[in-house]
N, C-alpha and C positions, 0 to 999 in steps of 0.2 A: 678542174684541177689546173692551176697555173704551172706552166713549164718554162724554166730558164736554165738551160744546161748546155755545155759544150759537147755532151755525149757521155760515153762510158761503156758499160758492159752490154753487148748485144743480146746475150741470152737473158739478162735481167730486164732489159727493155722489152723484149718479146713477152716475157711473163707479165710485166706490168701492163703492156698494151692489151693482152688478152683479158686480164682482170678488169681493166677499165671498160672494155667493150661489154663484158658480161654484166657489169654493174650499171651500164648506161651512163657513164660519166662524160661530161663535156670537157674537152681539153682546150686551153688557151695558151698561146705563146706570149707570156707577160711575166712581170715580177712585181713584188710589192716593195716600194721604197718609201723613204721619209720625204715629206714635203719640205718646202723652203724654210718653214719654222722649226724643222727638226723633230717635231712631235707628231704631227698628223701623218697617217699612212696614206699613200696614193698608189694607184696602179701605173706601172711604167712599162716601157717596151722591153721585150725579152729576145733571147736568142735560143733557138732549138737546133742543134746540129748533131750530125752523126747518129749515134744510137737513140738520142732523144727523139728523133723523127719517128722511130718505130713506135714509141710510147704515144706520141702525138696522134698518129694514125689510128691507134686503138680507141681513141675517143669516139663516142656515139655521134657527137657533133664536134667539129674542129673549128677553131677560130684563130686567125693570125692578124691581129690588129695592125693598122697602118704604122709603120715604123719598126715593128718587130721583124725578125728575120729567121728564116728556116734554111739551113744549109744541108744539102744531101750530097753523098758521094757513094761510090760503089763499095760494097763490103768486100774485104779482103781476108784471105786465110792463107797462111804459109804452108803450101804443100798438101798433098793427100786429098781425101774426100771428106765431105761433111754430110750429115744426115739431112735429108729434105723434110722439114717438119710439116709441110703441106701435102706431101705425097708419100709414096711408099718406097721411093728409091734413094739415090744418092746424087749429090751435085759434085762435079769435078771442079775443084777450087782453081785449077789451072786454066779453065776456059775463059775466054774474054767475051 
């Protein structure tokens, strides 16, 4: 699966990542673009940032070709607690 995205919905990226892993899909940070002649399709560099990285990590095999970029940052939530999907407790969103 080619990924080229500035990010998006964290919950959706988690679901996508889990599904990709279950299916054994390979993930690649790249995009499809038009060649110089305007007709031929070619593989180009891509960007995978924010929530996209969660989907990328779901891949059974992951590839970031030379020139493609992966941008990671800490997830943030405004106030309160959020459910810890990997454990049975909760995460304090205010903790650093």
